[in-house]
C-alpha positions as CSV (number, residue, x, y, z in Angstrom):
1,M,0.0,-0.1,0.3
2,R,3.2,2.6,0.8
3,Q,4.5,1.7,-2.6
4,F,1.1,2.2,-4.3
5,I,0.4,5.8,-2.3
6,T,4.1,6.6,-3.1
7,F,3.5,6.3,-7.3
8,V,-0.1,7.8,-6.9
9,K,1.5,10.8,-5.5
10,K,4.3,11.1,-8.2
11,E,1.6,10.7,-10.8
12,F,-0.5,13.7,-9.5
13,A,2.5,15.7,-9.2
14,H,3.2,14.9,-12.9
15,I,-0.2,16.0,-13.9
16,L,-0.2,18.9,-11.7
17,R,2.9,20.7,-13.4
18,D,1.9,19.8,-16.6
19,K,-0.3,22.8,-18.1
20,K,-1.7,21.3,-21.1
21,T,-2.8,18.4,-19.3
22,L,-4.8,20.3,-17.1
23,L,-6.1,22.4,-20.0
24,I,-7.3,19.2,-21.8
25,L,-8.5,17.8,-18.2
26,F,-10.6,20.7,-17.3
27,G,-10.5,23.4,-19.8
28,M,-12.3,21.2,-22.6
29,P,-15.3,19.7,-19.9
30,I,-16.2,23.5,-19.0
31,S,-16.0,25.1,-22.8
32,Q,-18.0,21.9,-24.2
33,I,-20.6,21.8,-21.6
34,L,-21.0,25.4,-22.1
35,I,-20.8,25.3,-26.0
36,F,-23.2,22.4,-26.4
37,G,-25.5,23.3,-23.9
38,F,-26.4,26.9,-25.3
39,A,-25.4,26.8,-29.0
40,L,-26.2,23.2,-30.6
41,T,-29.5,22.0,-31.6
42,N,-30.0,18.7,-33.7
43,E,-33.3,17.5,-35.8
44,V,-34.5,13.8,-35.8
45,K,-36.7,11.9,-37.9
46,N,-38.3,8.3,-37.9
47,V,-40.0,7.7,-34.6
48,K,-41.6,4.4,-32.9
49,I,-44.9,5.6,-31.5
50,A,-47.6,3.7,-29.5
51,I,-51.6,4.3,-30.3
52,V,-54.5,3.8,-27.5
53,D,-57.7,3.7,-29.6
54,R,-60.4,3.9,-26.8
55,A,-63.1,4.9,-29.8
56,R,-62.3,2.2,-32.4
57,D,-64.6,3.4,-35.1
58,E,-63.9,4.3,-38.5
59,Q,-63.0,7.8,-37.9
60,S,-60.3,6.8,-35.2
61,R,-58.9,4.0,-37.6
62,R,-58.6,6.5,-40.7
63,L,-56.5,8.8,-38.8
64,I,-54.0,5.5,-37.5
65,S,-53.7,4.5,-40.7
66,K,-52.8,8.0,-42.2
67,I,-50.3,8.3,-39.2
68,D,-48.9,4.7,-39.7
69,A,-48.3,5.5,-43.1
70,S,-46.1,8.1,-42.7
71,K,-42.5,7.8,-43.5
72,Y,-42.0,9.3,-40.2
73,F,-43.9,7.3,-37.7
74,E,-43.9,3.6,-37.1
75,V,-46.8,2.4,-34.8
76,K,-45.2,0.1,-32.3
77,K,-47.5,-0.8,-30.2
78,I,-51.1,-0.7,-29.3
79,L,-52.0,-0.4,-25.9
80,G,-55.1,-0.2,-23.7
81,N,-54.8,2.6,-21.2
82,A,-52.3,6.1,-20.2
83,V,-50.8,4.0,-18.0
84,Q,-49.3,1.5,-20.4
85,V,-48.2,4.8,-22.3
86,D,-45.9,6.2,-19.3
87,N,-44.4,2.6,-18.9
88,E,-43.3,2.4,-22.4
89,L,-41.8,6.0,-22.2
90,K,-39.8,5.4,-19.4
91,K,-38.5,2.1,-20.9
92,G,-37.6,3.9,-23.9
93,T,-39.5,2.0,-26.6
94,I,-41.4,4.7,-27.8
95,K,-40.9,8.6,-28.2
96,M,-44.5,9.2,-28.6
97,A,-48.5,8.5,-27.6
98,V,-51.7,9.0,-29.4
99,I,-54.5,8.6,-27.4
100,F,-58.0,8.8,-28.7
101,P,-61.2,9.5,-26.3
102,A,-63.9,7.1,-26.4
103,N,-66.6,10.1,-27.6
104,F,-64.3,10.8,-30.7
105,S,-66.5,10.3,-33.5
106,S,-69.7,11.4,-32.0
107,D,-68.0,14.8,-30.7
108,L,-66.9,14.9,-34.6
109,A,-70.7,14.4,-35.3
110,H,-72.5,16.4,-32.9
111,Y,-70.3,19.2,-32.0
112,N,-68.0,19.4,-35.2
113,T,-64.8,18.9,-33.2
114,S,-62.9,16.5,-30.9
115,Q,-59.4,16.1,-29.2
116,V,-56.5,14.0,-29.5
117,Q,-54.0,13.8,-27.1
118,I,-50.2,13.3,-27.8
119,V,-48.3,12.4,-25.2
120,L,-44.3,12.8,-26.2
121,D,-41.0,12.1,-24.3
122,G,-39.5,15.6,-23.8
123,S,-36.0,14.2,-22.7
124,D,-35.0,15.0,-26.0
125,P,-36.4,18.3,-26.8
126,N,-35.4,18.5,-30.6
127,T,-37.1,15.1,-31.3
128,A,-40.2,16.1,-29.1
129,N,-40.3,19.0,-31.1
130,T,-39.8,17.7,-34.6
131,I,-42.2,14.8,-33.4
132,K,-45.1,17.2,-32.5
133,N,-44.7,19.5,-35.6
134,Y,-45.0,16.1,-38.0
135,I,-47.9,14.8,-36.0
136,T,-49.9,18.2,-35.8
137,A,-49.5,18.5,-39.9
138,I,-50.8,14.8,-40.2
139,V,-54.0,15.6,-38.4
140,T,-54.5,18.9,-39.9
141,D,-53.9,17.4,-43.8
142,H,-56.5,14.7,-42.3
143,Q,-58.9,17.1,-41.2
144,R,-59.0,19.0,-44.3
145,Q,-59.4,15.6,-46.6
146,Q,-62.2,14.8,-44.3
147,Q,-64.0,18.1,-44.7
148,S,-63.7,17.8,-48.5
149,N,-65.7,15.0,-48.1
150,V,-68.7,16.2,-45.8
151,P,-70.7,19.2,-45.8
152,A,-70.2,19.7,-41.9
153,L,-67.0,21.6,-41.0
154,Y,-65.4,20.0,-37.8
155,Q,-62.3,20.5,-36.0
156,I,-59.7,17.9,-34.1
157,I,-57.9,19.5,-31.7
158,P,-54.4,17.7,-30.8
159,E,-53.7,18.1,-26.9
160,V,-49.7,17.7,-26.5
161,R,-48.1,16.8,-23.6
162,M,-44.5,16.5,-22.9
163,L,-42.9,14.7,-20.0
164,Y,-39.6,15.1,-18.4
165,N,-38.6,18.3,-20.5
166,P,-41.8,20.4,-20.9
167,Q,-40.0,23.5,-21.6
168,L,-38.3,21.7,-24.6
169,L,-35.0,22.9,-23.6
170,D,-31.4,21.9,-25.4
171,A,-29.7,21.2,-21.9
172,P,-31.5,17.8,-21.1
173,N,-30.2,16.2,-24.3
174,F,-26.6,17.4,-24.6
175,V,-25.6,17.5,-20.7
176,P,-25.7,13.6,-20.8
177,G,-24.2,13.5,-24.2
178,V,-21.2,16.0,-23.3
179,M,-20.7,14.1,-20.0
180,A,-20.0,11.0,-22.2
181,L,-17.8,12.7,-24.9
182,V,-15.7,14.7,-22.0
183,L,-15.2,11.7,-20.0
184,M,-14.2,9.1,-22.9
185,L,-11.8,11.3,-24.1
186,V,-10.2,12.6,-21.2
187,C,-9.6,9.2,-19.6
188,V,-8.6,7.6,-22.7
189,M,-6.6,9.8,-24.1
190,M,-4.8,11.0,-20.9
191,T,-4.3,7.7,-19.8
192,A,-2.8,6.3,-23.2
193,V,-0.5,8.8,-23.3
194,S,0.6,8.7,-20.1
195,I,1.3,4.6,-20.3
196,V,3.1,5.2,-23.5
197,K,5.3,8.2,-22.5
198,E,6.8,5.8,-19.8
199,K,7.5,3.4,-22.5
200,E,9.2,6.0,-24.5
201,M,11.5,7.3,-21.9
202,G,12.6,3.5,-20.7
203,N,10.8,4.4,-17.5
204,M,8.3,1.4,-17.7
205,E,11.3,-1.3,-17.9
206,I,12.7,0.3,-14.6
207,L,9.3,0.2,-13.2
208,L,8.9,-3.5,-14.1
209,V,12.1,-4.3,-12.7
210,S,10.9,-2.9,-9.4
211,P,9.0,-4.8,-6.7
212,I,5.5,-3.4,-8.0
213,K,3.9,-5.9,-9.9
214,P,2.6,-5.1,-13.5
215,G,-1.0,-4.5,-12.3
216,M,-0.1,-2.3,-9.9
217,V,2.0,0.0,-12.2
218,I,-1.0,-0.1,-14.5
219,L,-3.5,1.1,-11.7
220,T,-1.4,3.6,-10.3
221,K,-1.2,5.3,-13.7
222,T,-4.7,5.2,-14.2
223,F,-5.9,5.8,-10.5
224,P,-5.3,9.7,-10.4
225,Y,-7.2,10.0,-13.8
226,L,-10.1,8.1,-12.2
227,V,-9.9,11.1,-9.0
228,L,-9.6,13.5,-11.9
229,S,-12.5,12.5,-14.2
230,L,-14.7,12.8,-10.5
231,V,-14.0,16.2,-10.2
232,N,-14.7,17.1,-14.0
233,L,-17.8,15.3,-13.6
234,T,-18.7,17.3,-10.5
235,I,-18.0,20.4,-12.7
236,I,-20.4,19.2,-15.3
237,L,-23.0,18.6,-13.0
238,L,-22.4,21.9,-11.1
239,L,-22.3,23.9,-14.6
240,S,-25.4,21.9,-15.3
241,I,-27.5,22.3,-12.1
242,F,-26.4,26.1,-11.7
243,V,-26.0,27.6,-14.9
244,L,-28.0,25.6,-17.4
245,K,-30.9,24.7,-14.8
246,L,-31.1,21.2,-15.4
247,P,-31.5,19.5,-12.3
248,V,-30.8,15.6,-11.5
249,N,-34.0,14.0,-10.9
250,G,-32.5,10.8,-9.8
251,S,-30.5,9.5,-7.4
252,L,-27.0,11.4,-7.3
253,V,-25.3,8.4,-5.7
254,L,-26.4,6.2,-8.1
255,L,-25.3,8.7,-11.3
256,F,-21.7,8.9,-9.6
257,A,-21.8,4.9,-9.1
258,E,-22.7,4.8,-13.1
259,S,-20.1,7.2,-13.9
260,I,-17.4,5.4,-11.8
261,L,-18.3,2.4,-14.1
262,F,-18.2,4.6,-17.2
263,I,-14.7,6.2,-16.2
264,I,-12.9,3.0,-15.6
265,T,-14.4,1.5,-18.5
266,C,-12.9,4.4,-20.6
267,L,-9.3,3.7,-18.7
268,T,-9.2,0.2,-19.8
269,L,-9.8,1.2,-23.0
270,G,-7.1,4.2,-22.6
271,I,-5.0,1.0,-21.3
272,F,-5.9,-1.1,-24.0
273,I,-4.7,1.6,-26.6
274,S,-1.3,2.5,-25.1
275,V,-0.1,-1.5,-25.0
276,K,-0.9,-1.1,-28.6
277,T,0.6,1.3,-29.7
278,S,4.6,2.3,-29.2
279,S,4.5,6.1,-29.3
280,Q,2.7,9.1,-27.8
281,E,1.4,11.1,-31.0
282,V,0.0,7.2,-32.6
283,A,-2.0,6.9,-29.1
284,M,-3.1,10.4,-29.2
285,L,-4.6,10.2,-32.5
286,I,-6.2,6.6,-31.8
287,S,-7.7,8.1,-28.8
288,L,-9.0,11.6,-30.4
289,M,-10.1,10.1,-33.8
290,G,-11.3,6.6,-32.7
291,M,-12.9,7.7,-29.6
292,L,-14.3,11.4,-30.9
293,I,-16.2,10.2,-33.8
294,P,-17.8,6.8,-32.5
295,T,-19.4,8.9,-29.6
296,I,-20.6,11.5,-31.7
297,L,-22.0,9.4,-34.2
298,F,-22.7,6.5,-32.2
299,S,-23.6,7.5,-28.9
300,G,-27.1,9.1,-29.7
301,F,-27.1,12.5,-28.6
302,M,-25.9,14.2,-31.8
303,F,-27.8,11.9,-34.5
304,P,-30.9,9.3,-33.5
305,I,-29.2,5.7,-33.8
306,E,-32.9,4.6,-34.8
307,N,-32.5,6.7,-38.1
308,M,-28.8,4.9,-39.0
309,P,-29.0,1.5,-41.5
310,Y,-29.1,-1.9,-39.1
311,P,-25.3,-2.6,-39.4
312,L,-24.6,1.0,-38.0
313,Q,-27.3,0.4,-34.9
314,M,-25.3,-2.9,-34.4
315,I,-22.1,-1.3,-34.1
316,S,-23.5,1.2,-31.8
317,N,-23.8,-1.3,-29.4
318,I,-20.1,-1.8,-28.6
319,I,-19.6,2.0,-28.3
320,P,-19.6,2.4,-24.4
321,S,-20.5,6.2,-24.7
322,K,-24.3,4.8,-26.0
323,W,-25.1,3.0,-23.2
324,Y,-24.0,5.8,-20.7
325,Y,-25.6,8.6,-22.1
326,I,-28.7,6.0,-21.7
327,I,-28.2,6.0,-18.4
328,V,-27.5,9.5,-17.5
329,K,-30.5,10.4,-19.2
330,S,-32.3,8.1,-17.1
331,I,-31.4,9.1,-14.0
332,M,-30.9,12.4,-14.7
333,I,-34.0,13.6,-16.7
334,K,-36.4,10.9,-16.5
335,G,-35.7,10.1,-12.7
336,L,-35.7,6.3,-12.8
337,G,-33.6,4.1,-10.7
338,F,-31.2,1.1,-11.1
339,S,-34.4,-1.4,-12.0
340,A,-34.4,0.9,-15.5
341,I,-30.7,0.8,-16.6
342,W,-29.6,-2.4,-15.0
343,K,-29.1,-4.2,-18.7
344,E,-27.2,-0.7,-19.7
345,T,-24.8,-1.2,-16.6
346,L,-24.2,-4.8,-17.4
347,V,-22.9,-3.9,-20.8
348,L,-20.4,-1.5,-19.6
349,A,-18.9,-3.9,-17.1
350,T,-19.0,-6.7,-19.4
351,I,-17.1,-4.2,-21.9
352,T,-14.8,-3.2,-18.9
353,S,-13.7,-6.7,-18.0
354,V,-12.8,-7.9,-21.6
355,L,-10.8,-4.8,-22.0
356,L,-8.9,-5.3,-18.9
357,A,-8.3,-9.1,-19.5
358,V,-7.0,-8.4,-22.6
359,S,-5.0,-5.3,-21.8
360,L,-3.4,-6.9,-18.8
361,K,-2.6,-10.0,-21.1
362,S,-1.2,-7.7,-23.4
363,F,0.9,-5.6,-21.0
364,K,2.5,-8.8,-19.5
365,I,3.5,-10.0,-23.3
366,R,5.2,-7.0,-24.4
367,L,7.1,-5.7,-21.5
368,E,7.9,-8.8,-19.6
Protein backbone atom coordinates (compact mmCIF):
# COMPACT_ATOMS: atom_id res chain seq x y z
CA MET A 1 0.00 0.00 0.00
CA ARG A 2 2.88 2.39 0.78
CA GLN A 3 4.35 1.77 -2.68
CA PHE A 4 0.95 2.37 -4.27
CA ILE A 5 0.51 5.70 -2.46
CA THR A 6 4.03 6.77 -3.42
CA PHE A 7 3.47 6.07 -7.12
CA VAL A 8 0.06 7.75 -7.08
CA LYS A 9 1.57 10.88 -5.51
CA LYS A 10 4.21 10.88 -8.26
CA GLU A 11 1.52 10.71 -10.94
CA PHE A 12 -0.49 13.53 -9.36
CA ALA A 13 2.64 15.70 -9.14
CA HIS A 14 3.42 15.01 -12.80
CA ILE A 15 -0.12 15.88 -13.92
CA LEU A 16 -0.39 19.06 -11.84
CA ARG A 17 2.94 20.37 -13.20
CA ASP A 18 1.85 19.94 -16.82
CA LYS A 19 -0.29 22.96 -17.81
CA LYS A 20 -1.31 21.42 -21.14
CA THR A 21 -2.64 18.35 -19.37
CA LEU A 22 -4.58 20.50 -16.91
CA LEU A 23 -6.04 22.49 -19.80
CA ILE A 24 -7.27 19.30 -21.46
CA LEU A 25 -8.55 17.87 -18.20
CA PHE A 26 -10.51 20.90 -17.02
CA GLY A 27 -10.70 23.40 -19.87
CA MET A 28 -12.29 21.02 -22.37
CA PRO A 29 -15.18 19.89 -20.13
CA ILE A 30 -16.14 23.44 -19.15
CA SER A 31 -16.00 24.78 -22.71
CA GLN A 32 -17.90 21.85 -24.18
CA ILE A 33 -20.68 21.86 -21.62
CA LEU A 34 -21.25 25.58 -22.23
CA ILE A 35 -21.01 25.35 -26.03
CA PHE A 36 -23.21 22.27 -26.35
CA GLY A 37 -25.65 23.51 -23.74
CA PHE A 38 -26.25 26.92 -25.27
CA ALA A 39 -25.28 26.87 -28.95
CA LEU A 40 -26.12 23.58 -30.64
CA THR A 41 -29.40 22.00 -31.67
CA ASN A 42 -30.35 18.90 -33.66
CA GLU A 43 -33.23 17.36 -35.58
CA VAL A 44 -34.49 13.83 -36.07
CA LYS A 45 -36.79 11.65 -38.12
CA ASN A 46 -38.37 8.19 -37.89
CA VAL A 47 -40.07 7.65 -34.54
CA LYS A 48 -41.57 4.58 -32.86
CA ILE A 49 -44.99 5.42 -31.41
CA ALA A 50 -47.88 3.77 -29.56
CA ILE A 51 -51.62 4.10 -30.09
CA VAL A 52 -54.37 4.05 -27.45
CA ASP A 53 -57.65 3.81 -29.37
CA ARG A 54 -60.58 4.07 -26.97
CA ALA A 55 -62.96 5.00 -29.75
CA ARG A 56 -62.36 1.98 -32.03
CA ASP A 57 -64.49 3.50 -34.80
CA GLU A 58 -64.07 4.38 -38.46
CA GLN A 59 -62.81 7.90 -37.84
CA SER A 60 -60.04 6.85 -35.42
CA ARG A 61 -58.97 3.98 -37.69
CA ARG A 62 -58.63 6.35 -40.65
CA LEU A 63 -56.41 8.74 -38.72
CA ILE A 64 -54.31 5.87 -37.30
CA SER A 65 -53.81 4.51 -40.82
CA LYS A 66 -52.69 7.92 -42.02
CA ILE A 67 -50.21 8.25 -39.16
CA ASP A 68 -48.85 4.75 -39.72
CA ALA A 69 -48.50 5.39 -43.47
CA SER A 70 -46.29 8.40 -42.80
CA LYS A 71 -42.55 7.86 -43.29
CA TYR A 72 -41.94 9.72 -40.05
CA PHE A 73 -43.74 7.29 -37.74
CA GLU A 74 -43.88 3.58 -37.04
CA VAL A 75 -46.74 2.29 -34.90
CA LYS A 76 -44.79 0.05 -32.55
CA LYS A 77 -47.46 -0.81 -30.01
CA ILE A 78 -51.23 -0.77 -29.55
CA LEU A 79 -51.86 -0.08 -25.87
CA GLY A 80 -54.96 -0.29 -23.70
CA ASN A 81 -54.59 2.67 -21.34
CA ALA A 82 -52.53 5.74 -20.40
CA VAL A 83 -50.69 3.87 -17.61
CA GLN A 84 -49.09 1.62 -20.22
CA VAL A 85 -48.07 4.73 -22.15
CA ASP A 86 -46.07 6.06 -19.20
CA ASN A 87 -44.37 2.68 -18.74
CA GLU A 88 -43.37 2.44 -22.40
CA LEU A 89 -42.03 5.99 -22.41
CA LYS A 90 -39.95 5.27 -19.30
CA LYS A 91 -38.50 2.16 -20.91
CA GLY A 92 -37.67 4.13 -24.05
CA THR A 93 -39.43 1.75 -26.45
CA ILE A 94 -41.51 4.62 -27.88
CA LYS A 95 -41.09 8.36 -28.30
CA MET A 96 -44.76 9.30 -28.59
CA ALA A 97 -48.27 8.01 -27.89
CA VAL A 98 -51.51 9.06 -29.59
CA ILE A 99 -54.59 8.66 -27.40
CA PHE A 100 -58.09 8.72 -28.95
CA PRO A 101 -60.99 9.39 -26.53
CA ALA A 102 -63.98 7.07 -26.47
CA ASN A 103 -66.28 9.79 -27.81
CA PHE A 104 -64.00 10.76 -30.70
CA SER A 105 -66.47 10.21 -33.57
CA SER A 106 -69.58 11.33 -31.64
CA ASP A 107 -67.95 14.65 -30.77
CA LEU A 108 -67.07 15.16 -34.42
CA ALA A 109 -70.63 14.35 -35.47
CA HIS A 110 -72.45 16.45 -32.85
CA TYR A 111 -70.04 19.29 -32.04
CA ASN A 112 -67.84 19.34 -35.14
CA THR A 113 -64.78 19.14 -32.90
CA SER A 114 -62.84 16.54 -30.96
CA GLN A 115 -59.47 16.13 -29.25
CA VAL A 116 -56.59 13.71 -29.73
CA GLN A 117 -54.05 13.58 -26.90
CA ILE A 118 -50.39 13.46 -27.93
CA VAL A 119 -47.98 12.29 -25.20
CA LEU A 120 -44.30 12.86 -25.96
CA ASP A 121 -40.97 12.05 -24.34
CA GLY A 122 -39.58 15.55 -23.85
CA SER A 123 -36.18 14.45 -22.52
CA ASP A 124 -34.87 15.03 -26.05
CA PRO A 125 -36.36 18.45 -26.87
CA ASN A 126 -35.49 18.63 -30.56
CA THR A 127 -36.90 15.20 -31.22
CA ALA A 128 -40.05 16.02 -29.25
CA ASN A 129 -40.55 19.33 -31.04
CA THR A 130 -40.05 17.74 -34.45
CA ILE A 131 -42.45 14.92 -33.61
CA LYS A 132 -45.04 17.40 -32.42
CA ASN A 133 -44.81 19.35 -35.68
CA TYR A 134 -45.08 16.19 -37.78
CA ILE A 135 -48.09 14.78 -35.94
CA THR A 136 -49.85 18.15 -35.95
CA ALA A 137 -49.33 18.44 -39.70
CA ILE A 138 -50.71 14.93 -40.27
CA VAL A 139 -53.81 15.60 -38.15
CA THR A 140 -54.39 18.92 -39.93
CA ASP A 141 -54.05 17.27 -43.35
CA HIS A 142 -56.46 14.51 -42.32
CA GLN A 143 -58.91 17.13 -41.14
CA ARG A 144 -58.81 18.94 -44.49
CA GLN A 145 -59.42 15.69 -46.37
CA GLN A 146 -62.41 14.83 -44.22
CA GLN A 147 -63.88 18.30 -44.59
CA SER A 148 -63.77 17.96 -48.38
CA ASN A 149 -65.84 14.75 -48.15
CA VAL A 150 -68.61 15.96 -45.83
CA PRO A 151 -70.67 19.19 -45.82
CA ALA A 152 -70.30 19.83 -42.06
CA LEU A 153 -67.15 21.44 -40.84
CA TYR A 154 -65.41 19.99 -37.81
CA GLN A 155 -62.08 20.31 -36.08
CA ILE A 156 -59.70 17.78 -34.50
CA ILE A 157 -57.59 19.44 -31.82
CA PRO A 158 -54.31 17.72 -30.81
CA GLU A 159 -53.73 18.07 -27.07
CA VAL A 160 -49.97 17.86 -26.56
CA ARG A 161 -48.35 16.90 -23.24
CA MET A 162 -44.56 16.86 -22.89
CA LEU A 163 -43.02 14.58 -20.29
CA TYR A 164 -39.63 15.07 -18.58
CA ASN A 165 -38.84 18.33 -20.39
CA PRO A 166 -42.00 20.42 -20.91
CA GLN A 167 -40.05 23.59 -21.78
CA LEU A 168 -38.22 21.73 -24.59
CA LEU A 169 -34.82 22.95 -23.42
CA ASP A 170 -31.72 21.72 -25.23
CA ALA A 171 -29.68 21.15 -22.06
CA PRO A 172 -31.44 17.89 -21.05
CA ASN A 173 -30.29 16.36 -24.33
CA PHE A 174 -26.76 17.72 -24.58
CA VAL A 175 -25.57 17.53 -20.97
CA PRO A 176 -25.67 13.69 -20.82
CA GLY A 177 -23.97 13.55 -24.22
CA VAL A 178 -21.24 15.98 -23.20
CA MET A 179 -20.66 14.00 -20.01
CA ALA A 180 -20.11 10.86 -22.07
CA LEU A 181 -17.93 12.67 -24.62
CA VAL A 182 -15.71 14.46 -22.09
CA LEU A 183 -15.16 11.46 -19.83
CA MET A 184 -14.45 9.24 -22.81
CA LEU A 185 -11.89 11.58 -24.38
CA VAL A 186 -10.15 12.64 -21.18
CA CYS A 187 -9.87 9.19 -19.64
CA VAL A 188 -8.89 7.34 -22.80
CA MET A 189 -6.45 9.90 -24.17
CA MET A 190 -4.75 10.84 -20.89
CA THR A 191 -4.30 7.21 -19.84
CA ALA A 192 -3.02 6.04 -23.22
CA VAL A 193 -0.57 8.92 -23.61
CA SER A 194 0.77 8.71 -20.04
CA ILE A 195 1.59 5.00 -20.27
CA VAL A 196 3.10 5.27 -23.75
CA LYS A 197 5.21 8.21 -22.57
CA GLU A 198 6.72 6.03 -19.84
CA LYS A 199 7.52 3.40 -22.46
CA GLU A 200 9.15 5.93 -24.79
CA MET A 201 11.32 7.35 -22.01
CA GLY A 202 12.38 3.89 -20.85
CA ASN A 203 10.79 4.35 -17.43
CA MET A 204 8.40 1.45 -17.84
CA GLU A 205 11.18 -1.12 -17.85
CA ILE A 206 12.55 0.42 -14.66
CA LEU A 207 9.13 0.19 -13.02
CA LEU A 208 8.71 -3.43 -14.08
CA VAL A 209 11.99 -4.55 -12.55
CA SER A 210 11.01 -2.90 -9.27
CA PRO A 211 9.13 -4.91 -6.59
CA ILE A 212 5.81 -3.52 -7.78
CA LYS A 213 3.80 -5.87 -10.02
CA PRO A 214 2.75 -4.94 -13.61
CA GLY A 215 -0.91 -4.77 -12.64
CA MET A 216 -0.07 -2.35 -9.84
CA VAL A 217 1.93 -0.22 -12.28
CA ILE A 218 -1.15 0.17 -14.46
CA LEU A 219 -3.33 0.89 -11.44
CA THR A 220 -1.03 3.66 -10.17
CA LYS A 221 -0.97 5.24 -13.65
CA THR A 222 -4.77 5.27 -13.97
CA PHE A 223 -5.92 6.04 -10.43
CA PRO A 224 -5.16 9.80 -10.63
CA TYR A 225 -7.25 10.07 -13.79
CA LEU A 226 -10.13 8.34 -12.03
CA VAL A 227 -10.00 10.98 -9.29
CA LEU A 228 -9.62 13.88 -11.74
CA SER A 229 -12.46 12.54 -13.88
CA LEU A 230 -14.73 12.55 -10.85
CA VAL A 231 -13.72 16.18 -10.31
CA ASN A 232 -14.65 16.83 -13.96
CA LEU A 233 -17.97 15.10 -13.44
CA THR A 234 -18.68 17.27 -10.39
CA ILE A 235 -17.87 20.43 -12.37
CA ILE A 236 -20.18 19.38 -15.20
CA LEU A 237 -23.03 18.65 -12.79
CA LEU A 238 -22.56 21.96 -11.00
CA LEU A 239 -22.59 23.85 -14.32
CA SER A 240 -25.67 21.90 -15.38
CA ILE A 241 -27.56 22.70 -12.19
CA PHE A 242 -26.57 26.32 -11.61
CA VAL A 243 -25.83 27.61 -15.13
CA LEU A 244 -28.05 25.50 -17.40
CA LYS A 245 -30.78 25.09 -14.74
CA LEU A 246 -30.89 21.32 -15.23
CA PRO A 247 -31.51 19.50 -11.95
CA VAL A 248 -30.70 15.85 -11.25
CA ASN A 249 -34.13 14.23 -10.95
CA GLY A 250 -32.83 10.80 -9.94
CA SER A 251 -30.38 9.51 -7.36
CA LEU A 252 -27.11 11.45 -7.28
CA VAL A 253 -25.39 8.48 -5.62
CA LEU A 254 -26.52 6.17 -8.43
CA LEU A 255 -25.36 8.69 -11.03
CA PHE A 256 -21.87 8.86 -9.50
CA ALA A 257 -21.71 5.07 -9.17
CA GLU A 258 -22.60 4.58 -12.84
CA SER A 259 -20.16 7.33 -13.81
CA ILE A 260 -17.35 5.58 -11.92
CA LEU A 261 -18.11 2.41 -13.87
CA PHE A 262 -18.00 4.33 -17.15
CA ILE A 263 -14.75 6.06 -16.15
CA ILE A 264 -13.19 2.68 -15.38
CA THR A 265 -14.39 1.46 -18.78
CA CYS A 266 -12.69 4.42 -20.46
CA LEU A 267 -9.50 3.93 -18.45
CA THR A 268 -9.29 0.28 -19.50
CA LEU A 269 -9.80 1.36 -23.10
CA GLY A 270 -6.91 3.80 -22.70
CA ILE A 271 -4.76 1.01 -21.28
CA PHE A 272 -5.67 -1.20 -24.25
CA ILE A 273 -4.61 1.54 -26.70
CA SER A 274 -1.36 2.15 -24.80
CA VAL A 275 -0.22 -1.48 -24.93
CA LYS A 276 -0.99 -1.68 -28.64
CA THR A 277 0.92 1.50 -29.60
CA SER A 278 4.54 2.56 -29.28
CA SER A 279 4.45 6.37 -29.59
CA GLN A 280 2.54 9.19 -27.95
CA GLU A 281 1.47 10.62 -31.30
CA VAL A 282 -0.14 7.37 -32.41
CA ALA A 283 -1.80 6.90 -29.02
CA MET A 284 -3.20 10.45 -29.10
CA LEU A 285 -4.41 10.11 -32.69
CA ILE A 286 -6.20 6.84 -31.98
CA SER A 287 -7.67 8.24 -28.77
CA LEU A 288 -8.95 11.42 -30.39
CA MET A 289 -10.14 10.15 -33.76
CA GLY A 290 -11.00 6.65 -32.65
CA MET A 291 -13.08 7.83 -29.68
CA LEU A 292 -14.37 11.26 -30.71
CA ILE A 293 -16.08 10.24 -33.95
CA PRO A 294 -17.75 7.04 -32.62
CA THR A 295 -18.96 8.89 -29.53
CA ILE A 296 -20.51 11.68 -31.59
CA LEU A 297 -21.99 9.38 -34.24
CA PHE A 298 -23.08 6.34 -32.25
CA SER A 299 -23.92 7.51 -28.72
CA GLY A 300 -27.29 8.95 -29.77
CA PHE A 301 -26.96 12.47 -28.45
CA MET A 302 -26.10 14.12 -31.79
CA PHE A 303 -27.76 11.75 -34.26
CA PRO A 304 -30.63 9.35 -33.48
CA ILE A 305 -29.43 5.76 -33.72
CA GLU A 306 -32.82 4.52 -34.94
CA ASN A 307 -32.36 6.59 -38.13
CA MET A 308 -29.20 4.66 -39.07
CA PRO A 309 -28.98 1.52 -41.22
CA TYR A 310 -29.20 -1.69 -39.23
CA PRO A 311 -25.46 -2.56 -39.54
CA LEU A 312 -24.55 0.81 -38.01
CA GLN A 313 -27.08 0.27 -35.25
CA MET A 314 -25.33 -3.00 -34.43
CA ILE A 315 -21.94 -1.24 -34.38
CA SER A 316 -23.29 1.30 -31.88
CA ASN A 317 -23.80 -1.50 -29.35
CA ILE A 318 -20.04 -1.82 -28.81
CA ILE A 319 -19.60 1.91 -28.12
CA PRO A 320 -19.49 2.40 -24.32
CA SER A 321 -20.66 6.01 -24.51
CA LYS A 322 -23.99 4.91 -26.00
CA TRP A 323 -24.86 2.94 -22.89
CA TYR A 324 -23.62 5.64 -20.52
CA TYR A 325 -25.68 8.25 -22.40
CA ILE A 326 -28.81 6.16 -21.88
CA ILE A 327 -27.95 5.73 -18.20
CA VAL A 328 -27.40 9.45 -17.57
CA LYS A 329 -30.61 10.44 -19.34
CA SER A 330 -32.58 7.86 -17.39
CA ILE A 331 -31.23 9.07 -14.03
CA MET A 332 -30.87 12.83 -14.58
CA ILE A 333 -33.84 13.57 -16.81
CA LYS A 334 -36.38 10.82 -16.15
CA GLY A 335 -35.52 10.22 -12.50
CA LEU A 336 -35.43 6.44 -12.87
CA GLY A 337 -33.67 3.96 -10.60
CA PHE A 338 -31.32 1.03 -11.09
CA SER A 339 -34.14 -1.30 -12.19
CA ALA A 340 -34.47 0.74 -15.40
CA ILE A 341 -30.75 0.76 -16.29
CA TRP A 342 -29.42 -2.61 -15.10
CA LYS A 343 -29.05 -3.89 -18.67
CA GLU A 344 -26.94 -0.89 -19.71
CA THR A 345 -24.89 -1.30 -16.52
CA LEU A 346 -24.28 -4.96 -17.32
CA VAL A 347 -23.12 -4.09 -20.84
CA LEU A 348 -20.60 -1.54 -19.49
CA ALA A 349 -19.34 -4.00 -16.89
CA THR A 350 -18.88 -6.66 -19.58
CA ILE A 351 -16.99 -4.29 -21.90
CA THR A 352 -14.76 -3.25 -18.98
CA SER A 353 -13.98 -6.84 -18.01
CA VAL A 354 -13.06 -7.85 -21.57
CA LEU A 355 -10.88 -4.80 -22.16
CA LEU A 356 -9.11 -5.19 -18.82
CA ALA A 357 -8.38 -8.89 -19.36
CA VAL A 358 -7.01 -8.32 -22.87
CA SER A 359 -4.99 -5.27 -21.80
CA LEU A 360 -3.34 -6.98 -18.83
CA LYS A 361 -2.43 -9.99 -20.95
CA SER A 362 -1.00 -7.85 -23.74
CA PHE A 363 0.86 -5.68 -21.26
CA LYS A 364 2.69 -8.66 -19.77
CA ILE A 365 3.52 -10.13 -23.16
CA ARG A 366 4.99 -6.90 -24.51
CA LEU A 367 6.91 -5.73 -21.45
CA GLU A 368 8.11 -8.78 -19.52
